[in-house]
N, C-alpha and C positions, 0 to 999 in steps of 0.2 A: 632457717630464715625466709621469710617470703620476699621473691623480688617484684615488687609491683608491674616493674615496667616490661619484665618477661610475661607475668600474667596477663596484663593486657595487650601483649602482641600475642599469646596462644590463644586467649578468648577471641580475638581479631581474628585469628585464622582459622580456627575450630567451631567459630559461632557460639553464642551467648548461653545458650543450654546446655555447654558441655560441665560434665561431672568435675566437683573440686579433684578426686582423686585421680583423674585423667590430667588436669592442669597442673597436679603437684608431680605427676611423672614425667611429664615433660619438660617441668622446671629442672628436676634432676637430671634428666638426659642434658639439657642444655649445658647446666652447670659440671658435668663429666664432659663434656665435648669442649667447653673451655678450658679445663684442666688438662685434656688433651693437646688442645695447641699451644698453651705456653709453654710446654716441653719440647716444641719441635723446633730446632732452629733455623734461622735463617741464614743463609750463605751469601756471604759477600764476593763478587768476583769482578774483573775487569771485561771491560768490553771495549774494542778496538774499531777503529774507523778511519778511513781513507776517504776526503770529499774530491771528487774526479772533478776533472774539468767544465763541466755542464753541470756543475753541484748535486748531482745523482751519490748517493755513499756505497761506498763498498766496503764489506767486512772481510779484513783480511784471514787468510787460513791459514792454520800453524797450531801444532802439538804443542808447542812452547814458545817463549817469547822469541827466542832466536829464529825460528821458522815463521813468525810474524813479523821480525823486523825484514827477512829476506823476502817477504810477500808484499810488503810496503814498498821496498825499493823496485822490486820487479812493475807493481802497477804504475809506480812514479814515472819509469821509462815511458808508459804511455800517455801520462798525462801530465804535459809540462808544466801546465799550470795549477796543479793539484795541490792537494794539503793533506798531510798526516795530522790527525786531529789530535787533542788531550784525550787522553784514557778516560772514558768515563767507569766509575764505581756503581755496581749496581748491588742493591741488597734485595734478593729475590729480583723481580721486575722493576723495582722501583729506584731513580736513578737519586744517591746518596752526594756524591761530588765528582768532581772531575780532577785529573791529576797530570802535572806535565805542562808543557807548551805544545803549541802548535807548529809546523815544520812546514814550510810552503815550498812547494819546488821551485826550481830557479830559471825554469823557461826552455832548457834542455833535457828536459828528464831525472835531473840529478836532485836528490833531497839530503839533506843532513841527517841523516837517521842518527847517528852518535848523538847529536844534541838533544835529537826529540828522546832518545833512549836513556840519557843523562838525565834527565829532567822528571823520568818515571820511576827509574831503578831502585829507589830508595823506600816507594809505598810498598808495606807490606803484604797489600793485596796483590799488587802486580808481581811481588818476587815469588808468590805462590801460585802463580799462573801455571797451569799443567794443560791446557787446551779444552778443558771439559765444558 
């Protein structure tokens, strides 16, 4: 089957005098690349963030969720008006949704990290976090 959009695109890039057999090989190659691309899974992952007092963002460190929580508590101590942000769920590099709620630091450097954790813990992408 000839895909006229692909043929037009190939002719545009190779020039109008390109022999048909080269165009057909290019179409076949494009089809093979599409088949391979369809078999590559896109992994969903959580992205954790803390908004500092000056509204810049900090990405907490940690190889697992408990380490991320500890880092967020430590960062909150130095940012009494900061905020633990809802978790952003990424598919590849694209944001697909947000999970949980934001938790503001109380002005004295304390944040209710358990409230934040309870709002995110049931999401399967968050539960599967391994720090990668």
